[in-house]
N, C-alpha and C positions, 0 to 999 in steps of 0.2 A: 291864468289860472282863475277858477271860479267855483263858488259854493254850489252844490246840487243837492237836490232833496227829493224824496218820494213822501207821498201823503196817501194814507188810506183810511178806510173806516173799518173798525173791528166791533164785533158784538160779543162780549163774554170771552174775549181772547181769539175769537174766530173771525177770520177775514171775511169782509162783506163786499166792499167796493173800493177799488183803486182806479188808477188812470185808465187802465184798458176797459174796465167795466164802465166807467163814466163815458168813454168814447164810444163804446158799444150802444149804451143806453140813449146817448144823443144822437147817435146815426139811427137808431130804431125811432126815435121821436121824428126825425126827418123824413125817413124812408116809409115808416109804418110796418116794417117787415124785419124780422131778426135774420132771415137768410140773406136779404138785400144788404142789411146793415153789415154783417160779417164779411160778405163778398166785397164791399166798397172799402172796408179797412183792412182787406187782405188776411182775414182771421178766419179760422175754421168755423163752421157752423157749431160744431161741439164746443168749442172754447166759448162762443158767444151764448150758447144755451146753458153752459155751466154758470155763467155770470147771471143770467136771467134766473135760474134756480135759487141763486143765493138771495138775489133781490127779492124774489116772490116770497121769502121768509118775512120781510118788512110789510110788503103788500103786493098782492097778485097783479102781474101785468095784465091788461085786459086783452083777451084774444077774441077777435071778431070771427064769426062763423060766415059761411056762405061763399059766394063766387068771389066777392073782393077780398075776404079774410083780412089779415093783417093783426097787429099788435098795437095797443095804445099804453103809454106810460101814464100811470094814475098820478094825481094831484100830489100826494104824499111823496112819492119818489121823485117828480119834478122839483119839489122844494129841497129835497136831500141834494139833487144834482146842482141846484143854485148855491146851496150852502157849501157843497164840495169845491165849486168854482170860486166862490168867496175866499175860502180858506186858503185855496192854492194860490190865488193872486195875492193875498196878504202876506204869505209867507215868501212868495217870489219878490215882493216889493221889499221886505226885510233883507233878503238875501243880495238884492241889488245894492243896498247900502254897504254891506259887508264885503261884497265884490270891489266896491270902489276903495274901501279901506285897504283891502288886500292887495290891490293893484298899487297903491300909494306905497305900500310896504316894500313890494318887489321892485318897483321902479326907483325907489329910493327919494331923498331929497333933491 
């Protein structure tokens, strides 16, 4: 047995970013394209685009025009992604401690 959690960011009670959105934005960062990011993650373009629209309320992702095209993640969003990552890691570390205590209870003295 182990503890599980989900972490997300809300604004005024409205969902903005969770694990799926984090993964999409990180993949966009890596590939430079929403379409390619969605494909690599096995998500529909529509699902990825809905996340991008939510995040665009914080700061617009930069879309490059022309032959190469693509999408850039702005610095403010990069900082939010880093903060999300840090929060998730910290909560995970705490849960590992409780997983150990749970294991000790289950296994007994």
